[in-house]
C-alpha positions as CSV (number, residue, x, y, z in Angstrom):
1,X,2.7,-29.1,22.9
2,X,-0.4,-31.4,23.4
3,X,1.3,-34.5,22.0
4,X,4.0,-34.3,24.8
5,X,1.3,-34.6,27.5
6,X,0.4,-38.2,26.5
7,X,2.0,-40.9,28.7
8,X,2.7,-44.5,27.8
9,X,0.2,-46.7,29.6
10,X,0.7,-48.4,32.0
11,X,3.5,-46.8,33.9
12,X,5.3,-48.5,36.8
13,X,5.2,-49.1,39.7
14,X,2.4,-51.5,39.1
15,X,-0.1,-52.2,41.9
16,X,-2.4,-54.4,39.7
17,X,-2.0,-57.0,37.0
18,X,-2.3,-55.2,33.7
19,X,-3.4,-56.8,30.4
20,X,-2.5,-54.2,27.9
21,X,-1.1,-55.3,24.5
22,X,0.7,-52.9,22.1
23,X,1.1,-49.2,22.3
24,X,-1.5,-47.6,24.5
25,X,-1.3,-43.9,25.5
26,X,-2.9,-42.0,28.4
27,X,-4.0,-38.3,28.7
28,X,-5.1,-37.5,32.2
29,X,-7.9,-35.3,33.5
30,X,-9.6,-34.3,30.2
31,X,-12.5,-31.9,31.0
32,X,-15.1,-30.2,28.8
33,X,-18.7,-29.1,28.5
34,X,-19.1,-29.0,32.3
35,X,-18.8,-32.8,32.6
36,X,-16.8,-34.9,35.0
37,X,-13.1,-35.0,34.2
38,X,-11.7,-38.3,33.0
39,X,-8.6,-39.9,31.5
40,X,-8.5,-40.8,27.9
41,X,-6.8,-44.0,26.6
42,X,-5.6,-44.4,23.0
43,X,-4.4,-47.5,21.2
44,X,-1.9,-46.9,18.3
45,X,-1.3,-49.5,15.6
46,X,2.1,-51.3,15.6
47,X,3.5,-49.5,12.6
48,X,2.4,-46.0,13.8
49,X,5.8,-44.6,14.7
50,X,7.7,-46.1,11.7
51,X,5.1,-44.7,9.4
52,X,5.5,-41.2,10.7
53,X,7.8,-40.0,7.9
54,X,5.3,-41.2,5.3
55,X,2.5,-39.2,7.1
56,X,0.3,-42.3,7.1
57,X,-3.1,-41.6,8.6
58,X,-5.5,-44.0,10.3
59,X,-9.2,-44.4,10.9
60,X,-10.4,-43.9,14.4
61,X,-12.9,-45.8,16.5
62,X,-14.3,-44.0,19.6
63,X,-15.4,-46.5,22.3
64,X,-17.6,-45.8,25.4
65,X,-17.1,-47.3,28.9
66,X,-13.4,-46.9,28.2
67,X,-12.4,-48.5,31.5
68,X,-13.4,-51.9,29.9
69,X,-11.7,-51.6,26.6
70,X,-8.0,-52.4,27.1
71,X,-7.1,-53.4,30.6
72,X,-8.5,-55.9,33.2
73,X,-6.9,-53.7,35.9
74,X,-9.4,-50.9,35.1
75,X,-12.4,-52.9,34.0
76,X,-15.7,-53.6,35.7
77,X,-16.0,-57.2,34.8
78,X,-13.1,-57.8,32.4
79,X,-11.8,-56.0,29.3
80,X,-13.0,-56.2,25.7
81,X,-9.6,-57.1,24.4
82,X,-9.8,-54.3,21.8
83,X,-6.1,-53.9,21.9
84,X,-5.4,-57.6,21.3
85,X,-8.0,-57.7,18.5
86,X,-6.5,-54.6,16.8
87,X,-3.0,-55.9,17.1
88,X,-4.0,-59.2,15.5
89,X,-5.8,-57.5,12.6
90,X,-2.9,-55.1,12.0
91,X,-0.4,-57.9,12.0
92,X,-2.4,-59.7,9.3
93,X,-2.9,-56.7,7.0
94,X,-1.8,-53.0,6.8
95,X,-5.4,-52.4,5.5
96,X,-6.7,-53.3,9.0
97,X,-4.8,-50.8,11.1
98,X,-6.7,-48.2,13.2
99,X,-6.5,-46.0,16.2
100,X,-8.9,-46.8,19.1
101,X,-9.9,-44.1,21.6
102,X,-11.3,-45.4,24.9
103,X,-13.4,-42.8,26.8
104,X,-14.2,-43.9,30.3
105,X,-17.7,-43.5,31.7
106,X,-18.4,-41.0,34.4
107,X,-19.3,-43.5,37.2
108,X,-22.3,-42.2,39.0
109,X,-23.2,-40.0,36.0
110,X,-22.9,-42.8,33.5
111,X,-26.7,-43.3,33.0
112,X,-27.3,-39.6,32.5
113,X,-24.4,-39.1,30.1
114,X,-25.4,-42.1,28.0
115,X,-29.1,-41.3,27.9
116,X,-30.2,-38.7,25.2
117,X,-33.6,-38.3,26.9
118,X,-34.6,-37.5,30.4
119,X,-36.9,-40.1,32.0
120,X,-38.7,-40.8,35.2
121,X,-39.1,-44.2,36.9
122,X,-39.7,-45.7,40.4
123,X,-36.0,-44.9,41.1
124,X,-36.6,-41.2,40.5
125,X,-35.9,-38.7,37.7
126,X,-32.9,-39.1,35.4
127,X,-31.6,-36.0,33.5
128,X,-30.6,-37.0,30.0
129,X,-27.1,-35.6,29.3
130,X,-26.6,-37.5,26.1
131,X,-26.2,-34.4,23.9
132,X,-23.9,-32.7,26.4
133,X,-21.8,-35.9,26.5
134,X,-21.6,-36.1,22.7
135,X,-20.7,-32.4,22.5
136,X,-17.8,-33.3,24.8
137,X,-16.7,-36.1,22.6
138,X,-17.0,-34.0,19.4
139,X,-15.8,-30.7,20.6
140,X,-13.2,-31.7,23.3
141,X,-12.0,-35.3,22.8
142,X,-12.0,-35.5,19.0
143,X,-10.0,-32.3,18.5
144,X,-7.4,-33.5,21.0
145,X,-7.1,-36.8,19.2
146,X,-6.9,-35.2,15.7
147,X,-4.2,-32.7,16.9
148,X,-2.2,-35.4,18.7
149,X,-2.3,-38.2,16.2
150,X,-2.4,-38.8,12.5
151,X,-6.1,-39.5,12.0
152,X,-8.3,-39.6,9.0
153,X,-10.8,-36.9,9.3
154,X,-13.6,-38.1,7.0
155,X,-16.8,-39.4,8.6
156,X,-16.3,-42.7,6.7
157,X,-13.1,-43.2,8.7
158,X,-14.6,-42.3,12.0
159,X,-16.6,-44.8,14.1
160,X,-18.3,-44.8,17.4
161,X,-19.0,-48.0,19.5
162,X,-20.4,-49.1,22.8
163,X,-22.3,-51.8,24.7
164,X,-25.6,-51.6,26.6
165,X,-26.2,-47.9,27.4
166,X,-22.9,-47.2,25.7
167,X,-24.4,-48.8,22.6
168,X,-27.5,-46.6,23.0
169,X,-25.5,-43.4,23.0
170,X,-23.3,-44.7,20.1
171,X,-26.5,-45.3,18.0
172,X,-27.8,-41.8,18.9
173,X,-24.5,-40.3,17.8
174,X,-24.5,-42.0,14.4
175,X,-28.1,-41.2,13.7
176,X,-27.9,-37.5,14.8
177,X,-24.4,-36.8,13.6
178,X,-23.8,-38.9,10.5
179,X,-21.6,-36.1,9.1
180,X,-19.1,-37.0,11.9
181,X,-19.6,-40.7,12.5
182,X,-19.8,-42.9,9.4
183,X,-19.9,-46.1,11.4
184,X,-21.5,-47.3,14.6
185,X,-21.1,-50.6,16.5
186,X,-23.8,-51.1,19.2
187,X,-23.3,-54.4,21.1
188,X,-26.4,-55.4,23.2
189,X,-27.7,-51.8,23.0
190,X,-30.1,-50.7,25.7
191,X,-32.8,-49.7,23.3
192,X,-35.5,-50.3,25.9
193,X,-34.1,-47.5,28.0
194,X,-35.2,-44.9,25.4
195,X,-38.9,-45.9,25.7
196,X,-39.3,-46.1,21.9
197,X,-37.8,-42.7,21.2
198,X,-34.7,-44.1,19.4
199,X,-37.1,-45.9,16.9
200,X,-38.9,-42.6,16.3
201,X,-35.6,-40.8,15.8
202,X,-34.3,-43.5,13.4
203,X,-37.6,-43.1,11.4
204,X,-37.5,-39.3,11.2
205,X,-33.8,-38.2,11.3
206,X,-32.4,-36.3,8.3
207,X,-29.8,-38.9,7.1
208,X,-27.3,-38.0,4.5
209,X,-27.6,-39.2,0.9
210,X,-27.2,-43.0,0.6
211,X,-23.4,-43.0,-0.2
212,X,-22.8,-41.0,3.0
213,X,-25.1,-42.8,5.4
214,X,-23.5,-44.4,8.4
215,X,-22.9,-48.2,8.5
216,X,-24.1,-50.1,11.5
217,X,-23.1,-53.2,13.4
218,X,-25.8,-54.4,15.8
219,X,-25.9,-57.5,18.0
220,X,-27.9,-59.0,20.9
221,X,-27.7,-62.2,23.0
222,X,-30.7,-64.4,23.5
223,X,-29.9,-64.7,27.3
224,X,-30.1,-61.0,27.9
225,X,-33.1,-59.7,29.9
226,X,-36.0,-61.7,31.4
227,X,-38.9,-60.5,29.3
228,X,-40.1,-62.3,26.2
229,X,-42.7,-61.6,23.5
230,X,-45.8,-63.7,23.0
231,X,-43.8,-65.6,20.4
232,X,-41.1,-66.5,22.9
233,X,-38.5,-64.0,21.5
234,X,-36.5,-62.1,24.1
235,X,-37.7,-58.5,24.2
236,X,-34.2,-57.1,23.8
237,X,-33.7,-59.2,20.7
238,X,-37.1,-58.0,19.3
239,X,-36.1,-54.4,20.0
240,X,-32.8,-54.7,18.2
241,X,-34.4,-56.5,15.2
242,X,-36.9,-53.7,14.9
243,X,-34.2,-51.0,14.9
244,X,-32.3,-53.1,12.3
245,X,-35.3,-53.1,10.1
246,X,-35.9,-49.3,10.5
247,X,-32.3,-48.5,9.7
248,X,-32.3,-50.8,6.7
249,X,-35.5,-49.3,5.4
250,X,-33.7,-45.9,5.6
251,X,-31.0,-47.2,3.3
252,X,-28.3,-47.8,5.9
253,X,-26.1,-50.9,5.6
254,X,-26.6,-53.0,8.8
255,X,-24.8,-56.1,9.9
256,X,-26.9,-57.8,12.6
257,X,-25.7,-60.7,14.8
258,X,-27.7,-62.8,17.3
259,X,-25.7,-64.7,19.9
260,X,-27.9,-67.6,21.2
261,X,-25.7,-68.1,24.2
262,X,-25.0,-64.4,24.7
263,X,-25.5,-62.7,28.1
264,X,-25.2,-59.0,29.0
265,X,-21.6,-58.7,30.0
266,X,-18.1,-58.1,28.8
267,X,-17.2,-61.7,28.2
268,X,-19.7,-61.9,25.3
269,X,-18.9,-58.4,24.0
270,X,-15.2,-59.3,23.9
271,X,-16.2,-62.4,21.9
272,X,-18.2,-60.4,19.4
273,X,-16.1,-57.3,19.1
274,X,-13.8,-58.6,16.4
275,X,-16.9,-58.8,14.0
276,X,-17.6,-55.2,14.7
277,X,-14.1,-54.0,14.2
278,X,-13.7,-56.1,11.0
279,X,-16.8,-54.4,9.6
280,X,-15.6,-50.9,10.5
281,X,-12.2,-51.5,8.8
282,X,-13.9,-53.0,5.7
283,X,-16.3,-50.1,5.5
284,X,-13.3,-47.7,5.7
285,X,-11.5,-49.4,2.8
286,X,-14.7,-49.2,0.7
287,X,-15.4,-45.5,1.3
288,X,-12.1,-43.7,1.9
């Protein structure tokens, strides 16, 4: 059975200092859609096992760059502390319990997988594999999660999140697949990487009726990027404000945060992640 293939994470012997809090599980070598194999990490809320007889089900947040979500030992520049935040919320209220799925990036293929569009630059041609990656998430990872754990299946109880390019692909997922993802958290999204195509998509996409439209959390730091508008606003801030306005005009609920001290790294995403998770859980309680 699939659920028997999940391991407790981390497992001894330990060769690095781990920073995992709570019940985190690991499924090794998940493959699908012709993409690079990767391990999948899942955080379960503290009352998950004791609530099994009651068949209690939980909302699910799918996070990109999964190496950085739970454990410093795996991370690029430090973890987001998603497990610590989720544990704190769950301890405070049963209404704030959720499952978090961390999907690691593909290393050298990260830029391709997180880009929905192919692009050419001075560095060469990049083949956009964004749709192939999301098909992997939707058709391989999500069915495994839904079969293995007691998840809520409604779009309103299913979120997707990421930062930088991970934020770009999360936005693309919610805009193009609102019937699957009812919430999106994009921290410091690399909107510039899409050369304006994400704005066009947000303008023209066939979003569901208002009650079913995805909810969005967007943020950006003022110390991200070197370019500024004529008014002195960082270009990355201006990009995110513009997308916020487009989504709001389409009838989507958007919470937007600007971090005046924010830089483009995990330290600041960890600091702002609780706001994103809180919005996700509050949106679940409203809709489900």
